[in-house]
VOBA-1610 file (N, C-alpha, C; in pm, whole numbers, padded with zeros to 5 digits, always signed):
BEGIN
Met+00100-00118-00016Met+00000-00005-00026Met+00120+00108-00010Ala+00038+00205-00024Ala+00147+00370-00030Ala+00043+00429+00057Leu+00160+00520+00081Leu+00145+00605+00203Leu+00122+00778+00150Glu+00024+00860+00255Glu-00029+00971+00173Glu+00013+01057+00347Leu+00027+01209+00321Leu+00042+01220+00415Leu+00000+01398+00381Tyr-00057+01460+00472Tyr-00208+01564+00506Tyr-00144+01693+00562Cys-00085+01734+00453Cys+00019+01799+00520Cys+00003+01992+00557His+00044+01992+00694His-00078+02154+00696His+00114+02202+00727Tyr+00236+02199+00707Tyr+00368+02286+00726Tyr+00446+02201+00605Trp+00492+02367+00556Trp+00585+02268+00510Trp+00662+02416+00466Thr+00831+02370+00450Thr+00918+02508+00436Thr+01002+02417+00364Ala+01134+02478+00331Ala+01242+02470+00243Ala+01358+02422+00323Ala+01407+02263+00295Ala+01517+02213+00403Ala+01721+02270+00336Ser+01710+02208+00466Ser+01862+02244+00404Ser+01928+02121+00313Asp+02024+02052+00237Asp+02013+01994+00178Asp+02142+01856+00281Arg+02181+02004+00384Arg+02235+01873+00484Arg+02165+01784+00576Asp+02026+01793+00592Asp+01923+01701+00625Asp+01881+01597+00544Leu+01913+01592+00436Leu+01921+01457+00310Leu+02008+01320+00368Pro+02027+01267+00348Pro+01855+01210+00229Pro+01736+01176+00275Gly+01749+01189+00423Gly+01607+01136+00480Gly+01598+01205+00674Trp+01486+01248+00673Trp+01466+01274+00825Trp+01334+01239+00881Ala+01330+01184+00976Ala+01169+01180+01091Ala+01160+01190+01215Ala+01028+01288+01223Ala+00997+01227+01383Ala+00860+01243+01422Val+00805+01196+01519Val+00662+01179+01555Val+00624+01252+01654His+00547+01359+01611His+00508+01449+01749His+00376+01379+01813Pro+00357+01308+01953Pro+00265+01213+01955Pro+00180+01342+01998Gly+00048+01313+01959Gly-00096+01363+01993Gly-00225+01298+02078Thr-00315+01316+02056Thr-00387+01225+02114Thr-00537+01239+02031Tyr-00630+01146+02017Tyr-00680+01112+01913Tyr-00843+01124+02011Arg-00851+01217+02043Arg-00997+01231+02097Arg-01015+01348+01967His-00974+01415+01895His-01026+01496+01766His-00909+01535+01689Ala-00980+01549+01597Ala-00921+01526+01463Ala-00791+01631+01429Asp-00829+01706+01476Asp-00715+01831+01523Asp-00598+01821+01622Ser-00577+01714+01679Ser-00476+01715+01802Ser-00400+01560+01829Arg-00417+01471+01666Arg-00353+01399+01652Arg-00252+01411+01617Ser-00155+01255+01667Ser-00009+01318+01620Ser+00031+01351+01490Val+00166+01478+01453Val+00203+01484+01352Val+00295+01444+01316His+00345+01365+01235His+00473+01363+01154His+00544+01477+01084Glu+00706+01453+01135Glu+00796+01557+01065Glu+00889+01469+00971Leu+00854+01534+00791Leu+00971+01425+00729Leu+01054+01587+00661Val+01150+01523+00600Val+01272+01623+00546Val+01278+01484+00422Gly+01239+01554+00280Gly+01242+01480+00166Gly+01307+01561+00033Val+01261+01507-00057Val+01303+01564-00203Val+01116+01570-00265Ala+01132+01709-00333Ala+00989+01719-00383Ala+01000+01646-00545Val+00939+01546-00569Val+00991+01465-00690Val+00858+01498-00776Pro+00933+01521-00943Pro+00814+01587-01002Pro+00721+01515-01081Thr+00621+01596-01037Thr+00436+01499-01065Thr+00374+01594-01132Glu+00290+01532-01175Glu+00129+01636-01235Glu+00043+01566-01145His-00080+01636-01097His-00208+01567-00980His-00258+01665-01051Val-00387+01554-01024Val-00525+01664-01053Val-00585+01772-01015Trp-00513+01772-00861Trp-00588+01835-00731Trp-00426+01955-00737Ser-00469+02080-00738Ser-00363+02215-00722Ser-00329+02194-00634Thr-00360+02116-00512Thr-00248+02072-00343Thr-00208+01987-00348Gly-00192+01941-00474Gly-00065+01768-00470Gly+00055+01763-00527Trp+00119+01709-00446Trp+00247+01718-00502Trp+00265+01587-00430Thr+00449+01526-00454Thr+00489+01366-00399Thr+00633+01431-00354Leu+00682+01333-00231Leu+00736+01338-00166Leu+00843+01229-00173Asp+01025+01213-00172Asp+01127+01111-00148Asp+01170+01166-00006Ala+01074+01061+00064Ala+01170+01066+00241Ala+01258+00956+00206Ala+01380+00940+00181Ala+01484+00888+00232Ala+01428+00731+00156Gly+01354+00740+00015Gly+01325+00627-00061Gly+01215+00580-00055Leu+01180+00668+00028Leu+01005+00626+00024Leu+00931+00752-00058Leu+00859+00735-00077Leu+00734+00799-00240Leu+00626+00799-00124Leu+00620+00946-00074Leu+00467+00988-00054Leu+00388+01064-00106Tyr+00265+01067-00062Tyr+00127+01155-00202Tyr+00166+01251-00045Val+00109+01379-00134Val+00106+01512-00036Val+00028+01582-00073Asp-00067+01602-00012Asp-00169+01704-00028Asp-00185+01776+00135Gln-00181+01884+00045Gln-00191+02030+00153Gln-00313+02089+00199Ala-00292+02098+00303Ala-00366+02118+00428Ala-00504+02272+00350Pro-00605+02335+00409Pro-00635+02423+00316Pro-00639+02557+00435Gly-00542+02683+00385Gly-00546+02801+00450Gly-00682+02849+00507Ser-00653+02904+00648Ser-00763+02977+00715Ser-00912+03045+00643Asn-00819+03141+00549Asn-00910+03207+00456Asn-00939+03132+00312Asp-00905+02962+00334Asp-00925+02928+00190Asp-01078+02866+00171Leu-01167+02840+00056Leu-01285+02854+00047Leu-01304+02672+00109Glu-01236+02588+00114Glu-01278+02482+00156Glu-01253+02481+00331Ala-01188+02582+00342Ala-01171+02532+00515Ala-01265+02553+00606Ala-01380+02608+00574Ala-01509+02600+00608Ala-01548+02457+00675Val-01472+02325+00563Val-01511+02223+00616Val-01436+02155+00682Ser-01301+02147+00656Ser-01191+02167+00682Ser-01159+02136+00858Lys-01149+02046+00971Lys-01114+02067+01037Lys-00983+02098+01094Val-00866+02100+01017Val-00704+02096+00988Val-00676+02254+00869His-00608+02292+00933His-00618+02418+00830His-00442+02455+00895Arg-00341+02461+00758Arg-00231+02517+00688Arg-00195+02613+00851Asp-00081+02564+00881Asp-00056+02668+00976Asp+00042+02779+00924Pro+00025+02863+00881Pro+00021+03026+00914Pro+00199+03083+00856Ala+00276+03015+00920Ala+00416+02957+00888Ala+00449+02927+00807Ser+00358+02840+00747Ser+00391+02769+00634Ser+00414+02794+00526Gln+00496+02789+00437Gln+00509+02774+00254Gln+00372+02763+00164Thr+00340+02790+00094Thr+00230+02815+00063Thr+00266+02741-00135Gly+00161+02722-00192Gly+00195+02692-00346Gly+00256+02525-00299Ile+00341+02474-00429Ile+00436+02385-00406Ile+00537+02393-00462Pro+00638+02304-00367Pro+00770+02329-00365Pro+00823+02340-00519Ala+00933+02415-00557Ala+01021+02344-00636Ala+01101+02226-00685Leu+01010+02145-00787Leu+01071+02036-00806Leu+01232+02026-00786Gly+01246+01893-00700Gly+01393+01873-00678Gly+01438+01959-00502Ser+01388+02016-00499Ser+01462+02070-00354Ser+01379+01990-00278Ala+01528+01996-00106Ala+01494+01954-00030Ala+01345+02071+00039Val+01255+01971+00092Val+01116+02000+00177Val+01128+01970+00356Arg+01141+02027+00465Arg+01037+01927+00525Arg+00938+02009+00566Val+00810+01881+00626Val+00678+01913+00604Val+00654+01812+00773Lys+00521+01910+00780Lys+00480+01839+00872Lys+00354+01805+00863Gly+00255+01691+00873Gly+00136+01678+00842Gly+00083+01507+00930Arg-00079+01474+00881Arg-00046+01337+00960Arg-00030+01203+00823Leu+00060+01061+00832Leu+00011+01045+00788Leu-00070+00885+00733Ser-00135+00874+00683Ser-00245+00791+00635Ser-00237+00673+00499Ile-00322+00561+00484Ile-00300+00509+00331Ile-00378+00566+00189Ala-00312+00635+00153Ala-00336+00636+00019Ala-00399+00582-00033Glu-00546+00660-00040Glu-00683+00605-00137Glu-00645+00621-00280Asp-00757+00531-00354Asp-00723+00503-00474Asp-00753+00603-00588Tyr-00829+00661-00508Tyr-00860+00823-00622Tyr-00713+00959-00539Val-00636+00925-00476Val-00515+00992-00422Val-00398+00932-00574Thr-00374+00795-00521Thr-00310+00760-00642Thr-00325+00769-00781Ser-00445+00781-00830Ser-00509+00755-00960Ser-00469+00895-01027Gly-00516+00992-00950Gly-00510+01177-00976Gly-00350+01223-00977Ser-00218+01119-01009Ser-00125+01148-01022Ser-00073+01093-01116Val+00022+01175-01226Val+00083+01158-01335Val+00274+01166-01360Pro+00317+01029-01356Pro+00270+00913-01398Pro+00271+00817-01333Glu+00113+00737-01345Glu+00003+00689-01227Glu+00121+00597-01187Thr+00163+00470-01250Thr+00226+00303-01290Thr+00372+00388-01175Thr+00441+00428-01261Thr+00551+00447-01185Thr+00549+00495-01066Leu+00467+00589-01006Leu+00470+00658-00887Leu+00465+00557-00818Leu+00339+00484-00877Leu+00314+00349-00759Leu+00441+00232-00705Gln+00484+00232-00878Gln+00551+00158-00819Gln+00744+00244-00704Arg+00678+00336-00725Arg+00813+00382-00582Arg+00713+00389-00410Ala+00618+00359-00504Ala+00589+00450-00372Ala+00451+00266-00298Ile+00431+00212-00348Ile+00396+00053-00304Ile+00516-00009-00188Arg+00491-00022-00114Arg+00528-00100-00014Arg+00520-00220+00074Pro+00505-00357+00164Pro+00406-00414+00106Pro+00450-00375+00284Trp+00314-00388+00353Trp+00381-00381+00515Trp+00236-00551+00624Ser+00369-00528+00709Ser+00276-00625+00815Ser+00218-00529+00936Val+00087-00553+00957Val+00031-00536+01053Val+00062-00572+01199Arg+00115-00538+01255Arg+00168-00537+01402Arg+00092-00555+01497Arg+00012-00418+01514Arg-00080-00397+01602Arg-00209-00298+01561Met-00347-00307+01567Met-00420-00239+01561Met-00517-00208+01654Thr-00564-00066+01654Thr-00593-00032+01798Thr-00705+00095+01722Leu-00849+00014+01741Leu-00954+00079+01752Leu-00945+00242+01821Leu-01022+00348+01782Leu-00996+00487+01844Leu-01174+00503+01878Glu-01169+00546+01930Glu-01337+00586+01968Glu-01340+00768+02054Arg-01421+00811+01965Arg-01452+00954+02018Arg-01425+01037+02129Asp-01450+00959+02210Asp-01442+01013+02395Asp-01260+00982+02401Gly-01163+00955+02328Gly-01007+00928+02383Gly-01031+00762+02408Arg-01116+00730+02451Arg-01036+00529+02461Arg-00981+00561+02343His-00947+00395+02342His-00850+00337+02198His-00844+00187+02264Ser-00887+00067+02194Ser-00854+00000+02248Ser-00820-00110+02120Asp-00665-00266+02186Asp-00671-00318+02045Asp-00739-00427+01996Val-00744-00445+01882Val-00865-00531+01849Val-00755-00634+01710Pro-00827-00724+01705Pro-00788-00867+01639Pro-00780-00826+01454Ala-00919-00742+01443Ala-00950-00719+01266Ala-00995-00611+01282Thr-01017-00489+01156Thr-01113-00425+01125Thr-01221-00485+01144Gly-01396-00355+01161Gly-01488-00427+01147Gly-01583-00274+01183Arg-01693-00313+01198Arg-01825-00253+01212Arg-01763-00150+01327Trp-01758-00079+01375Trp-01668+00007+01476Trp-01820+00075+01602Gly-01934+00094+01565Gly-02052+00177+01623Gly-02029+00307+01609Ala-02111+00371+01727Ala-02134+00484+01727Ala-02056+00619+01700Asn-01958+00495+01804Asn-01831+00603+01907Asn-01721+00642+01820Gly-01705+00489+01734Gly-01525+00525+01709Gly-01526+00610+01576Ile-01410+00619+01583Ile-01343+00739+01441Ile-01266+00675+01349Gly-01190+00582+01374Gly-01106+00505+01237Gly-00995+00428+01390Tyr-00885+00375+01315Tyr-00802+00317+01329Tyr-00639+00372+01323Leu-00586+00338+01452Leu-00437+00324+01439Leu-00374+00218+01411Leu-00293+00226+01272Leu-00207+00094+01266Leu-00041+00091+01298Asp-00049-00008+01382Asp+00170+00027+01352Asp+00188-00104+01303Leu+00242-00019+01203Leu+00313-00134+01090Leu+00470-00132+01068Ala+00467-00244+01035Ala+00618-00242+00965Ala+00693-00286+00819Glu+00757-00243+00779Glu+00780-00257+00618Glu+00799-00422+00656Thr+00781-00491+00538Thr+00795-00639+00502Thr+00914-00623+00397Pro+01020-00723+00401Pro+01095-00754+00259Pro+01058-00793+00165Leu+01075-00762+00103Leu+01057-00859-00011Leu+01149-00968-00043Gly+01139-01100-00095Gly+01193-01197-00166Gly+01175-01291-00024
//
């Protein structure tokens, strides 16, 4: 599966930070605006996207699909629970440049990967085999519990947190 970063902050990075750097800033799972944030350094990869806010990032060899959160004055900000940090750069980073990003990682849906050109080439770089080490059901009231499989989570469930490990090929 491929990964997507919902980016709420990006800025130019130093070439000294490459080939890659990552950090996780833990949050809570009670509200969408307080969940964990991942900070990564990588290189903006030349691609074409059907969305004006979409681009791709090569973070130490792992290709991530990036979608930027709207600014607080953007039209879509009214429906989004997470806004772009006012200190963030705007627009798309220069292709080939070193970039530091902060955002939330998730599994990239098909509509995200199919909206990027060249689709097949990008998917070959983005898809990695992952093993799920642990799956946690997240609930609106902040509770969470490990579960053996996905399924119906009831009215209080908001999603799953997956603990993944890359599975070597071959």
